[in-house]
C-alpha positions, 0 to 999 in steps of 0.5 A: 767204896770210893771210884775215880774216873779221869778222862778228857773226853766228857762222853767217856766220863759220863758213860763210864759214871752211868754203866758203873751206877747201874752196875752197883744199885745193890751196893750202898756207899758207892761214890764217883768222883769225875776228873778231866786231868791228871793233875786234878786227881793227884791234887785230890790225892795230895791235897784232899787226902782222897784215896780210891778203890778203883780208878779209870784212867784214860792214857792220853790225858793232856799235858800228864798222861795216864802212866804218869798220874798212875805213878804218883797214885802208886807211889801214894797207894799201892793197893788201888786197882787202876784201869787203864782206858785207851784207844790203843793197846800200845802202853799195855807193857808200860802198865806192869810197873803199876800194876794195871789191873785191866786195860779197856779198849775204846769204844767199849760196851756195857757189858764189857765195863760190867764184866771188868767192874764185877772182876774189880769188886771180887778182887777188893773182897778178897783182899779187905774181907774184914767183919768186926763183932763188937762183944761186951769184952772184946772185938771179934774179927771174921773173914765174912765168908766164915758167917753163914747167917745172922738172926736177930733175938730181942736186942741181941744178934746171933752171929752163926759162924763155921766155928759156932755162935756168937751173941752180941747187942746190935740192930740186925739193920746195922749188921745189913749195912756192914755185910751187903757188899759181901753177898749177904741178904736180908730174907726176914726180919729176923735173918740176914743170910750168906748166900754163899751158904745157900744150898736150895730154896723151896717155898718159903724156906732156905735151906743152908749147906750146913742144914740149917732152915731159914725163913723167907718172908712174903715182903722180903722174897721177891727182892731176895730172889733177885739178889740171888739170881744175880750173885750166881750170875756174877759171882758163881760164874753161871 
């Protein structure tokens, strides 16, 4: 995931970067690009071919204001989630034309940014939930929500889905990289579990909603419980 922060004030650039990095430790592949002018981020779009899933834009940029920048971005990439960061709310109505995802009022707190950024991740997940499995004869595409868990067996991975099982050649580590941002955790050397299907955790076993029992190894239990607690707090709203 590529994230851009465009603000004339270095303090807010640094603050936003720091909060986002802390909020995304469990997600790999997060890249943050920072710009101090609208012209610079537009140059990145038009001349460097960069595309961002999330953009934080200061409304009152020098020369080219944030709304003008957002219009250009929207024309190039209308799937981008744009956060307007501003000291006043005078531009709220104008932001609707570029489908601004959120308005963040300066000064902001760490908790506020974390909350809004979590919403952005959930939105992106809903829009881009695709997981492909390459078998010998075909490529199968699933919504990650339909994958209960993966297990490794020799040189194969078995995907346990809501419609059945699929065997394919791969390493569980490779599949973990693909699914980690969709709420999957490694509970054992041989298992990768979708946290949405966890019913309960008893001792060293996870019981899924379909009755399947998945082991938790001692080496991974602490990390797995930490991620599951975070998942419940941020994505189930407890």
